FIKOLZA-1660 file (N, C-alpha, C; in steps of 0.1 Angstrom, whole numbers, plus 5000, padded with zeros to 4 digits):
% residues 85
   i   px   py   pz ch aa at
   1 2310 3479 3128  A  M  N
   1 2311 3488 3126  A  M CA
   1 2311 3502 3115  A  M  C
   2 2299 3506 3111  A  T  N
   2 2302 3516 3102  A  T CA
   2 2307 3533 3103  A  T  C
   3 2310 3537 3095  A  E  N
   3 2317 3543 3091  A  E CA
   3 2310 3564 3102  A  E  C
   4 2296 3558 3100  A  L  N
   4 2293 3564 3103  A  L CA
   4 2292 3564 3123  A  L  C
   5 2288 3554 3128  A  E  N
   5 2291 3548 3139  A  E CA
   5 2302 3547 3146  A  E  C
   6 2313 3547 3137  A  V  N
   6 2337 3549 3143  A  V CA
   6 2331 3566 3150  A  V  C
   7 2326 3578 3136  A  I  N
   7 2327 3591 3142  A  I CA
   7 2320 3593 3148  A  I  C
   8 2304 3586 3155  A  A  N
   8 2296 3592 3164  A  A CA
   8 2304 3586 3174  A  A  C
   9 2313 3579 3176  A  K  N
   9 2317 3570 3195  A  K CA
   9 2329 3581 3195  A  K  C
  10 2337 3591 3184  A  N  N
  10 2346 3598 3187  A  N CA
  10 2336 3609 3188  A  N  C
  11 2327 3611 3181  A  I  N
  11 2319 3628 3189  A  I CA
  11 2317 3621 3205  A  I  C
  12 2311 3616 3206  A  L  N
  12 2309 3611 3220  A  L CA
  12 2325 3611 3233  A  L  C
  13 2336 3606 3227  A  G  N
  13 2348 3609 3234  A  G CA
  13 2349 3619 3238  A  G  C
  14 2348 3630 3223  A  L  N
  14 2355 3637 3224  A  L CA
  14 2346 3651 3231  A  L  C
  15 2333 3649 3235  A  K  N
  15 2327 3657 3246  A  K CA
  15 2331 3651 3257  A  K  C
  16 2330 3641 3263  A  Q  N
  16 2332 3641 3278  A  Q CA
  16 2348 3640 3273  A  Q  C
  17 2354 3639 3269  A  L  N
  17 2372 3645 3272  A  L CA
  17 2363 3664 3280  A  L  C
  18 2357 3668 3269  A  L  N
  18 2360 3685 3270  A  L CA
  18 2346 3684 3285  A  L  C
  19 2338 3674 3289  A  R  N
  19 2332 3681 3301  A  R CA
  19 2342 3674 3309  A  R  C
  20 2348 3666 3311  A  V  N
  20 2363 3661 3325  A  V CA
  20 2367 3675 3326  A  V  C
  21 2376 3680 3313  A  A  N
  21 2378 3689 3318  A  A CA
  21 2377 3707 3320  A  A  C
  22 2363 3701 3316  A  W  N
  22 2359 3715 3320  A  W CA
  22 2357 3717 3334  A  W  C
  23 2354 3708 3341  A  E  N
  23 2348 3700 3356  A  E CA
  23 2366 3703 3372  A  E  C
  24 2376 3698 3360  A  D  N
  24 2390 3694 3360  A  D CA
  24 2390 3716 3365  A  D  C
  25 2388 3722 3357  A  L  N
  25 2395 3738 3357  A  L CA
  25 2386 3738 3373  A  L  C
  26 2375 3738 3372  A  G  N
  26 2366 3743 3381  A  G CA
  26 2372 3734 3400  A  G  C
  27 2385 3731 3392  A  S  N
  27 2388 3727 3406  A  S CA
  27 2405 3733 3419  A  S  C
  28 2401 3740 3427  A  T  N
  28 2405 3755 3431  A  T CA
  28 2428 3748 3432  A  T  C
  29 2424 3734 3438  A  H  N
  29 2442 3726 3437  A  H CA
  29 2449 3728 3427  A  H  C
  30 2445 3730 3415  A  L  N
  30 2448 3737 3400  A  L CA
  30 2461 3748 3402  A  L  C
  31 2470 3748 3396  A  G  N
  31 2477 3757 3398  A  G CA
  31 2483 3765 3385  A  G  C
  32 2482 3774 3380  A  L  N
  32 2481 3782 3368  A  L CA
  32 2489 3777 3357  A  L  C
  33 2501 3767 3358  A  S  N
  33 2503 3761 3340  A  S CA
  33 2495 3750 3345  A  S  C
  34 2494 3745 3348  A  E  N
  34 2477 3731 3348  A  E CA
  34 2472 3730 3345  A  E  C
  35 2461 3746 3344  A  R  N
  35 2452 3752 3338  A  R CA
  35 2455 3759 3330  A  R  C
  36 2466 3763 3322  A  R  N
  36 2466 3766 3311  A  R CA
  36 2471 3758 3306  A  R  C
  37 2478 3743 3307  A  E  N
  37 2477 3729 3296  A  E CA
  37 2464 3724 3298  A  E  C
  38 2455 3724 3306  A  I  N
  38 2440 3719 3304  A  I CA
  38 2433 3731 3291  A  I  C
  39 2430 3744 3294  A  R  N
  39 2431 3748 3283  A  R CA
  39 2432 3748 3267  A  R  C
  40 2444 3743 3268  A  S  N
  40 2458 3739 3257  A  S CA
  40 2443 3727 3248  A  S  C
  41 2445 3719 3258  A  Q  N
  41 2442 3706 3255  A  Q CA
  41 2425 3708 3252  A  Q  C
  42 2418 3715 3262  A  M  N
  42 2403 3715 3251  A  M CA
  42 2403 3726 3239  A  M  C
  43 2416 3736 3240  A  R  N
  43 2412 3741 3223  A  R CA
  43 2412 3730 3214  A  R  C
  44 2426 3720 3220  A  R  N
  44 2429 3707 3206  A  R CA
  44 2416 3702 3205  A  R  C
  45 2411 3696 3218  A  A  N
  45 2400 3688 3212  A  A CA
  45 2388 3696 3210  A  A  C
  46 2386 3705 3207  A  A  N
  46 2374 3714 3205  A  A CA
  46 2372 3712 3194  A  A  C
  47 2385 3717 3192  A  A  N
  47 2387 3722 3175  A  A CA
  47 2382 3703 3167  A  A  C
  48 2392 3689 3171  A  D  N
  48 2394 3675 3170  A  D CA
  48 2376 3675 3167  A  D  C
  49 2372 3678 3178  A  L  N
  49 2354 3674 3179  A  L CA
  49 2348 3686 3163  A  L  C
  50 2350 3692 3160  A  H  N
  50 2344 3706 3149  A  H CA
  50 2348 3694 3138  A  H  C
  51 2354 3694 3137  A  H  N
  51 2358 3680 3125  A  H CA
  51 2353 3669 3123  A  H  C
  52 2350 3661 3133  A  A  N
  52 2346 3654 3137  A  A CA
  52 2328 3655 3134  A  A  C
  53 2325 3664 3135  A  L  N
  53 2310 3665 3136  A  L CA
  53 2304 3674 3119  A  L  C
  54 2322 3672 3114  A  Q  N
  54 2320 3685 3097  A  Q CA
  54 2320 3665 3092  A  Q  C
  55 2327 3658 3095  A  D  N
  55 2330 3642 3087  A  D CA
  55 2316 3639 3090  A  D  C
  56 2311 3640 3101  A  F  N
  56 2298 3631 3102  A  F CA
  56 2290 3632 3090  A  F  C
  57 2288 3648 3092  A  Q  N
  57 2276 3656 3085  A  Q CA
  57 2283 3652 3069  A  Q  C
  58 2296 3653 3064  A  D  N
  58 2297 3646 3054  A  D CA
  58 2297 3632 3051  A  D  C
  59 2295 3621 3057  A  E  N
  59 2290 3611 3057  A  E CA
  59 2281 3610 3059  A  E  C
  60 2272 3618 3059  A  H  N
  60 2255 3616 3061  A  H CA
  60 2251 3623 3050  A  H  C
  61 2257 3628 3039  A  D  N
  61 2250 3634 3037  A  D CA
  61 2254 3623 3019  A  D  C
  62 2267 3622 3020  A  R  N
  62 2271 3606 3011  A  R CA
  62 2263 3602 3012  A  R  C
  63 2259 3596 3023  A  L  N
  63 2250 3585 3025  A  L CA
  63 2232 3585 3021  A  L  C
  64 2229 3594 3019  A  R  N
  64 2216 3595 3017  A  R CA
  64 2213 3604 3004  A  R  C
  65 2226 3603 2996  A  K  N
  65 2227 3607 2982  A  K CA
  65 2225 3595 2980  A  K  C
  66 2234 3584 2978  A  L  N
  66 2235 3570 2974  A  L CA
  66 2222 3563 2981  A  L  C
  67 2217 3565 2989  A  H  N
  67 2201 3559 2996  A  H CA
  67 2193 3562 2978  A  H  C
  68 2187 3582 2980  A  A  N
  68 2185 3584 2972  A  A CA
  68 2183 3579 2954  A  A  C
  69 2200 3580 2952  A  E  N
  69 2201 3576 2938  A  E CA
  69 2196 3562 2936  A  E  C
  70 2193 3551 2948  A  K  N
  70 2190 3533 2946  A  K CA
  70 2174 3535 2953  A  K  C
  71 2173 3543 2954  A  C  N
  71 2154 3542 2958  A  C CA
  71 2150 3548 2938  A  C  C
  72 2155 3554 2933  A  E  N
  72 2158 3560 2922  A  E CA
  72 2160 3550 2910  A  E  C
  73 2161 3550 2915  A  K  N
  73 2166 3535 2902  A  K CA
  73 2158 3525 2905  A  K  C
  74 2151 3521 2921  A  E  N
  74 2147 3509 2920  A  E CA
  74 2128 3512 2916  A  E  C
  75 2130 3527 2919  A  A  N
  75 2112 3525 2916  A  A CA
  75 2106 3528 2906  A  A  C
  76 2094 3514 2909  A  P  N
  76 2092 3519 2890  A  P CA
  76 2087 3528 2883  A  P  C
  77 2089 3525 2870  A  R  N
  77 2082 3535 2866  A  R CA
  77 2068 3538 2863  A  R  C
  78 2067 3549 2865  A  R  N
  78 2054 3550 2857  A  R CA
  78 2046 3551 2847  A  R  C
  79 2037 3543 2839  A  V  N
  79 2033 3543 2825  A  V CA
  79 2023 3553 2821  A  V  C
  80 2022 3560 2813  A  K  N
  80 2012 3571 2816  A  K CA
  80 2002 3563 2804  A  K  C
  81 1984 3565 2806  A  L  N
  81 1977 3558 2793  A  L CA
  81 1974 3569 2793  A  L  C
  82 1971 3573 2779  A  R  N
  82 1957 3574 2774  A  R CA
  82 1953 3573 2762  A  R  C
  83 1936 3579 2768  A  L  N
  83 1923 3572 2751  A  L CA
  83 1931 3576 2746  A  L  C
  84 1927 3572 2733  A  V  N
  84 1927 3574 2721  A  V CA
  84 1909 3578 2714  A  V  C
  85 1909 3584 2709  A  D  N
  85 1891 3584 2697  A  D CA
  85 1892 3575 2686  A  D  C
% end
């Protein structure tokens, strides 16, 4: 698994965790302390998600830059021909 795939999997897991937490907050059976704990977990998950998204973007930018450098090295050089009288 590549670094991007690992980060993407982590992002999906955090999104799922937040989705479930929102559903749990909608429950009428929760007490005040349980709601407070869920909101606290949601804040931590949201911060982790923000960092994971930033890591994903940084890794994507790094790979794109490497690919551009590789293509630049492999590209055939253009030869300019001139007609001389």
